PyMOL CGO cylinders between C-alpha atoms (Angstrom):
from pymol import cmd
from pymol.cgo import CYLINDER

trace = [
    CYLINDER, 104.05, 80.18, 92.08, 106.20, 82.21, 94.46, 0.3, 1, 1, 1, 1, 1, 1,
    CYLINDER, 106.20, 82.21, 94.46, 107.64, 80.83, 97.68, 0.3, 1, 1, 1, 1, 1, 1,
    CYLINDER, 107.64, 80.83, 97.68, 110.08, 82.24, 100.24, 0.3, 1, 1, 1, 1, 1, 1,
    CYLINDER, 110.08, 82.24, 100.24, 113.37, 80.44, 100.76, 0.3, 1, 1, 1, 1, 1, 1,
    CYLINDER, 113.37, 80.44, 100.76, 115.56, 80.92, 103.83, 0.3, 1, 1, 1, 1, 1, 1,
    CYLINDER, 115.56, 80.92, 103.83, 119.10, 79.59, 103.46, 0.3, 1, 1, 1, 1, 1, 1,
    CYLINDER, 119.10, 79.59, 103.46, 122.56, 79.90, 105.02, 0.3, 1, 1, 1, 1, 1, 1,
    CYLINDER, 122.56, 79.90, 105.02, 125.00, 82.10, 103.13, 0.3, 1, 1, 1, 1, 1, 1,
    CYLINDER, 125.00, 82.10, 103.13, 128.78, 81.80, 103.07, 0.3, 1, 1, 1, 1, 1, 1,
    CYLINDER, 128.78, 81.80, 103.07, 128.79, 84.31, 105.96, 0.3, 1, 1, 1, 1, 1, 1,
    CYLINDER, 128.79, 84.31, 105.96, 127.02, 81.80, 108.26, 0.3, 1, 1, 1, 1, 1, 1,
    CYLINDER, 127.02, 81.80, 108.26, 123.92, 83.99, 108.38, 0.3, 1, 1, 1, 1, 1, 1,
    CYLINDER, 123.92, 83.99, 108.38, 120.45, 83.18, 107.11, 0.3, 1, 1, 1, 1, 1, 1,
    CYLINDER, 120.45, 83.18, 107.11, 119.17, 85.02, 104.04, 0.3, 1, 1, 1, 1, 1, 1,
    CYLINDER, 119.17, 85.02, 104.04, 115.82, 85.29, 102.25, 0.3, 1, 1, 1, 1, 1, 1,
    CYLINDER, 115.82, 85.29, 102.25, 115.26, 84.60, 98.59, 0.3, 1, 1, 1, 1, 1, 1,
    CYLINDER, 115.26, 84.60, 98.59, 112.04, 84.74, 96.60, 0.3, 1, 1, 1, 1, 1, 1,
    CYLINDER, 112.04, 84.74, 96.60, 111.80, 81.64, 94.44, 0.3, 1, 1, 1, 1, 1, 1,
    CYLINDER, 111.80, 81.64, 94.44, 109.48, 80.99, 91.53, 0.3, 1, 1, 1, 1, 1, 1,
    CYLINDER, 109.48, 80.99, 91.53, 108.28, 77.38, 91.25, 0.3, 1, 1, 1, 1, 1, 1,
    CYLINDER, 108.28, 77.38, 91.25, 107.65, 76.62, 87.59, 0.3, 1, 1, 1, 1, 1, 1,
    CYLINDER, 107.65, 76.62, 87.59, 104.19, 75.28, 86.80, 0.3, 1, 1, 1, 1, 1, 1,
    CYLINDER, 104.19, 75.28, 86.80, 103.25, 73.42, 83.64, 0.3, 1, 1, 1, 1, 1, 1,
    CYLINDER, 103.25, 73.42, 83.64, 99.81, 73.69, 82.07, 0.3, 1, 1, 1, 1, 1, 1,
    CYLINDER, 99.81, 73.69, 82.07, 97.86, 70.44, 82.35, 0.3, 1, 1, 1, 1, 1, 1,
    CYLINDER, 97.86, 70.44, 82.35, 94.63, 71.65, 80.79, 0.3, 1, 1, 1, 1, 1, 1,
    CYLINDER, 94.63, 71.65, 80.79, 91.55, 71.00, 82.93, 0.3, 1, 1, 1, 1, 1, 1,
    CYLINDER, 91.55, 71.00, 82.93, 93.80, 69.76, 85.78, 0.3, 1, 1, 1, 1, 1, 1,
    CYLINDER, 93.80, 69.76, 85.78, 95.34, 73.21, 86.12, 0.3, 1, 1, 1, 1, 1, 1,
    CYLINDER, 95.34, 73.21, 86.12, 99.00, 74.18, 86.43, 0.3, 1, 1, 1, 1, 1, 1,
    CYLINDER, 99.00, 74.18, 86.43, 101.22, 71.67, 88.21, 0.3, 1, 1, 1, 1, 1, 1,
    CYLINDER, 101.22, 71.67, 88.21, 104.92, 71.66, 89.16, 0.3, 1, 1, 1, 1, 1, 1,
    CYLINDER, 104.92, 71.66, 89.16, 107.28, 68.79, 88.54, 0.3, 1, 1, 1, 1, 1, 1,
    CYLINDER, 107.28, 68.79, 88.54, 107.35, 66.32, 91.46, 0.3, 1, 1, 1, 1, 1, 1,
    CYLINDER, 107.35, 66.32, 91.46, 109.59, 67.16, 94.41, 0.3, 1, 1, 1, 1, 1, 1,
    CYLINDER, 109.59, 67.16, 94.41, 110.71, 64.16, 96.46, 0.3, 1, 1, 1, 1, 1, 1,
    CYLINDER, 110.71, 64.16, 96.46, 109.60, 64.32, 100.09, 0.3, 1, 1, 1, 1, 1, 1,
    CYLINDER, 109.60, 64.32, 100.09, 109.98, 61.98, 103.07, 0.3, 1, 1, 1, 1, 1, 1,
    CYLINDER, 109.98, 61.98, 103.07, 106.87, 62.68, 105.14, 0.3, 1, 1, 1, 1, 1, 1,
    CYLINDER, 106.87, 62.68, 105.14, 104.20, 65.15, 106.14, 0.3, 1, 1, 1, 1, 1, 1,
    CYLINDER, 104.20, 65.15, 106.14, 104.08, 66.49, 109.69, 0.3, 1, 1, 1, 1, 1, 1,
    CYLINDER, 104.08, 66.49, 109.69, 101.22, 68.49, 111.19, 0.3, 1, 1, 1, 1, 1, 1,
    CYLINDER, 101.22, 68.49, 111.19, 102.09, 71.27, 113.63, 0.3, 1, 1, 1, 1, 1, 1,
    CYLINDER, 102.09, 71.27, 113.63, 100.18, 73.57, 115.95, 0.3, 1, 1, 1, 1, 1, 1,
    CYLINDER, 100.18, 73.57, 115.95, 101.73, 76.34, 118.07, 0.3, 1, 1, 1, 1, 1, 1,
    CYLINDER, 101.73, 76.34, 118.07, 100.14, 78.67, 120.59, 0.3, 1, 1, 1, 1, 1, 1,
    CYLINDER, 100.14, 78.67, 120.59, 99.90, 82.42, 120.19, 0.3, 1, 1, 1, 1, 1, 1,
    CYLINDER, 99.90, 82.42, 120.19, 102.84, 82.99, 122.55, 0.3, 1, 1, 1, 1, 1, 1,
    CYLINDER, 102.84, 82.99, 122.55, 105.22, 81.09, 120.22, 0.3, 1, 1, 1, 1, 1, 1,
    CYLINDER, 105.22, 81.09, 120.22, 108.59, 82.91, 120.17, 0.3, 1, 1, 1, 1, 1, 1,
    CYLINDER, 108.59, 82.91, 120.17, 111.80, 81.09, 119.21, 0.3, 1, 1, 1, 1, 1, 1,
    CYLINDER, 111.80, 81.09, 119.21, 115.16, 82.83, 119.35, 0.3, 1, 1, 1, 1, 1, 1,
    CYLINDER, 115.16, 82.83, 119.35, 117.78, 82.07, 116.68, 0.3, 1, 1, 1, 1, 1, 1,
    CYLINDER, 117.78, 82.07, 116.68, 117.60, 78.45, 115.54, 0.3, 1, 1, 1, 1, 1, 1,
    CYLINDER, 117.60, 78.45, 115.54, 118.36, 76.51, 112.39, 0.3, 1, 1, 1, 1, 1, 1,
    CYLINDER, 118.36, 76.51, 112.39, 115.93, 74.41, 110.43, 0.3, 1, 1, 1, 1, 1, 1,
    CYLINDER, 115.93, 74.41, 110.43, 116.22, 70.80, 111.63, 0.3, 1, 1, 1, 1, 1, 1,
    CYLINDER, 116.22, 70.80, 111.63, 116.23, 69.59, 108.01, 0.3, 1, 1, 1, 1, 1, 1,
    CYLINDER, 116.23, 69.59, 108.01, 115.48, 70.89, 104.52, 0.3, 1, 1, 1, 1, 1, 1,
    CYLINDER, 115.48, 70.89, 104.52, 111.72, 71.22, 104.52, 0.3, 1, 1, 1, 1, 1, 1,
    CYLINDER, 111.72, 71.22, 104.52, 108.73, 73.09, 103.24, 0.3, 1, 1, 1, 1, 1, 1,
    CYLINDER, 108.73, 73.09, 103.24, 106.62, 74.86, 105.86, 0.3, 1, 1, 1, 1, 1, 1,
    CYLINDER, 106.62, 74.86, 105.86, 103.11, 75.61, 104.65, 0.3, 1, 1, 1, 1, 1, 1,
    CYLINDER, 103.11, 75.61, 104.65, 100.98, 77.91, 106.80, 0.3, 1, 1, 1, 1, 1, 1,
    CYLINDER, 100.98, 77.91, 106.80, 97.36, 76.83, 107.10, 0.3, 1, 1, 1, 1, 1, 1,
    CYLINDER, 97.36, 76.83, 107.10, 96.08, 79.26, 109.74, 0.3, 1, 1, 1, 1, 1, 1,
    CYLINDER, 96.08, 79.26, 109.74, 97.67, 82.12, 111.64, 0.3, 1, 1, 1, 1, 1, 1,
    CYLINDER, 97.67, 82.12, 111.64, 100.86, 83.97, 110.73, 0.3, 1, 1, 1, 1, 1, 1,
    CYLINDER, 100.86, 83.97, 110.73, 104.52, 83.86, 111.67, 0.3, 1, 1, 1, 1, 1, 1,
    CYLINDER, 104.52, 83.86, 111.67, 107.25, 86.49, 111.61, 0.3, 1, 1, 1, 1, 1, 1,
    CYLINDER, 107.25, 86.49, 111.61, 110.59, 85.09, 110.43, 0.3, 1, 1, 1, 1, 1, 1,
    CYLINDER, 110.59, 85.09, 110.43, 113.62, 87.27, 111.19, 0.3, 1, 1, 1, 1, 1, 1,
    CYLINDER, 113.62, 87.27, 111.19, 117.18, 86.79, 109.95, 0.3, 1, 1, 1, 1, 1, 1,
    CYLINDER, 117.18, 86.79, 109.95, 120.44, 88.06, 111.46, 0.3, 1, 1, 1, 1, 1, 1,
    CYLINDER, 120.44, 88.06, 111.46, 120.49, 91.45, 109.74, 0.3, 1, 1, 1, 1, 1, 1,
    CYLINDER, 120.49, 91.45, 109.74, 117.05, 92.26, 111.19, 0.3, 1, 1, 1, 1, 1, 1,
    CYLINDER, 117.05, 92.26, 111.19, 115.12, 91.67, 107.95, 0.3, 1, 1, 1, 1, 1, 1,
    CYLINDER, 115.12, 91.67, 107.95, 111.73, 90.17, 108.70, 0.3, 1, 1, 1, 1, 1, 1,
    CYLINDER, 111.73, 90.17, 108.70, 109.13, 88.45, 106.56, 0.3, 1, 1, 1, 1, 1, 1,
    CYLINDER, 109.13, 88.45, 106.56, 105.57, 87.80, 107.68, 0.3, 1, 1, 1, 1, 1, 1,
    CYLINDER, 105.57, 87.80, 107.68, 104.08, 84.59, 106.33, 0.3, 1, 1, 1, 1, 1, 1,
    CYLINDER, 104.08, 84.59, 106.33, 100.34, 84.08, 106.55, 0.3, 1, 1, 1, 1, 1, 1,
    CYLINDER, 100.34, 84.08, 106.55, 97.81, 81.42, 105.59, 0.3, 1, 1, 1, 1, 1, 1,
    CYLINDER, 97.81, 81.42, 105.59, 98.70, 79.82, 102.27, 0.3, 1, 1, 1, 1, 1, 1,
    CYLINDER, 98.70, 79.82, 102.27, 102.30, 81.09, 102.27, 0.3, 1, 1, 1, 1, 1, 1,
    CYLINDER, 102.30, 81.09, 102.27, 105.08, 78.56, 101.70, 0.3, 1, 1, 1, 1, 1, 1,
    CYLINDER, 105.08, 78.56, 101.70, 108.57, 78.68, 103.20, 0.3, 1, 1, 1, 1, 1, 1,
    CYLINDER, 108.57, 78.68, 103.20, 111.44, 76.52, 101.96, 0.3, 1, 1, 1, 1, 1, 1,
    CYLINDER, 111.44, 76.52, 101.96, 113.61, 76.24, 105.07, 0.3, 1, 1, 1, 1, 1, 1,
    CYLINDER, 113.61, 76.24, 105.07, 117.20, 75.39, 104.13, 0.3, 1, 1, 1, 1, 1, 1,
    CYLINDER, 117.20, 75.39, 104.13, 119.21, 77.23, 106.78, 0.3, 1, 1, 1, 1, 1, 1,
    CYLINDER, 119.21, 77.23, 106.78, 120.33, 74.04, 108.51, 0.3, 1, 1, 1, 1, 1, 1,
    CYLINDER, 120.33, 74.04, 108.51, 123.71, 75.50, 109.55, 0.3, 1, 1, 1, 1, 1, 1,
    CYLINDER, 123.71, 75.50, 109.55, 124.94, 78.84, 110.86, 0.3, 1, 1, 1, 1, 1, 1,
    CYLINDER, 124.94, 78.84, 110.86, 123.06, 81.09, 113.28, 0.3, 1, 1, 1, 1, 1, 1,
    CYLINDER, 123.06, 81.09, 113.28, 119.63, 80.44, 111.81, 0.3, 1, 1, 1, 1, 1, 1,
    CYLINDER, 119.63, 80.44, 111.81, 116.53, 82.59, 112.10, 0.3, 1, 1, 1, 1, 1, 1,
    CYLINDER, 116.53, 82.59, 112.10, 113.96, 83.70, 114.67, 0.3, 1, 1, 1, 1, 1, 1,
    CYLINDER, 113.96, 83.70, 114.67, 110.27, 82.70, 114.52, 0.3, 1, 1, 1, 1, 1, 1,
    CYLINDER, 110.27, 82.70, 114.52, 107.40, 84.24, 116.45, 0.3, 1, 1, 1, 1, 1, 1,
    CYLINDER, 107.40, 84.24, 116.45, 103.63, 84.33, 116.50, 0.3, 1, 1, 1, 1, 1, 1,
    CYLINDER, 103.63, 84.33, 116.50, 101.77, 87.37, 115.20, 0.3, 1, 1, 1, 1, 1, 1,
    CYLINDER, 101.77, 87.37, 115.20, 99.13, 89.20, 117.27, 0.3, 1, 1, 1, 1, 1, 1,
    CYLINDER, 99.13, 89.20, 117.27, 98.92, 86.39, 119.83, 0.3, 1, 1, 1, 1, 1, 1,
    CYLINDER, 98.92, 86.39, 119.83, 97.26, 84.07, 117.30, 0.3, 1, 1, 1, 1, 1, 1,
    CYLINDER, 97.26, 84.07, 117.30, 97.90, 80.33, 117.30, 0.3, 1, 1, 1, 1, 1, 1,
    CYLINDER, 97.90, 80.33, 117.30, 99.15, 78.85, 114.03, 0.3, 1, 1, 1, 1, 1, 1,
    CYLINDER, 99.15, 78.85, 114.03, 98.69, 75.59, 112.19, 0.3, 1, 1, 1, 1, 1, 1,
    CYLINDER, 98.69, 75.59, 112.19, 101.11, 74.51, 109.51, 0.3, 1, 1, 1, 1, 1, 1,
    CYLINDER, 101.11, 74.51, 109.51, 102.47, 71.53, 107.63, 0.3, 1, 1, 1, 1, 1, 1,
    CYLINDER, 102.47, 71.53, 107.63, 106.11, 70.47, 107.61, 0.3, 1, 1, 1, 1, 1, 1,
    CYLINDER, 106.11, 70.47, 107.61, 107.14, 68.52, 104.53, 0.3, 1, 1, 1, 1, 1, 1,
    CYLINDER, 107.14, 68.52, 104.53, 110.71, 67.22, 105.00, 0.3, 1, 1, 1, 1, 1, 1,
    CYLINDER, 110.71, 67.22, 105.00, 112.45, 66.89, 101.67, 0.3, 1, 1, 1, 1, 1, 1,
    CYLINDER, 112.45, 66.89, 101.67, 114.13, 63.70, 100.53, 0.3, 1, 1, 1, 1, 1, 1,
    CYLINDER, 114.13, 63.70, 100.53, 117.90, 63.63, 100.85, 0.3, 1, 1, 1, 1, 1, 1,
    CYLINDER, 117.90, 63.63, 100.85, 119.73, 65.01, 97.84, 0.3, 1, 1, 1, 1, 1, 1,
    CYLINDER, 119.73, 65.01, 97.84, 121.69, 62.44, 95.89, 0.3, 1, 1, 1, 1, 1, 1,
]
cmd.load_cgo(trace, "trace")
C-alpha cells in the first residue's frame, strides 16, 4: 500500500517521499501490515476556505483523508493533492514545514493518528 511521507531534510526544507507499506497475506482476512504503535485518534473537520501558510507537523502522525481534498506544498513549490482515502505520514516537525489548503472550496474531514514516541 502506497502512502505519501513529508519529512524535513538536512536542508531544513520539507520533502515528499512515496513509501510502500508492506502487507502480509492473512488469507480470508486480507492483506495486513505489521502493527504500528499509535497514541490516539483525532477527528478533524475544516471548512472549504482552509489555507495554512508554512507550518510544521505538530507531531509525527498519519493524516487520513475521509472526504474532500487537500493540496500540500513544500518549499521548492512541489505540490501533492491528497483526496479521499489517501494517507499522509507527516514527519516534518522541524524546519520551515509545508503549506496546506482546501481544494475547490470543499470542506474536508480527516483522521489524525499521532504515532507513539520512538524508543
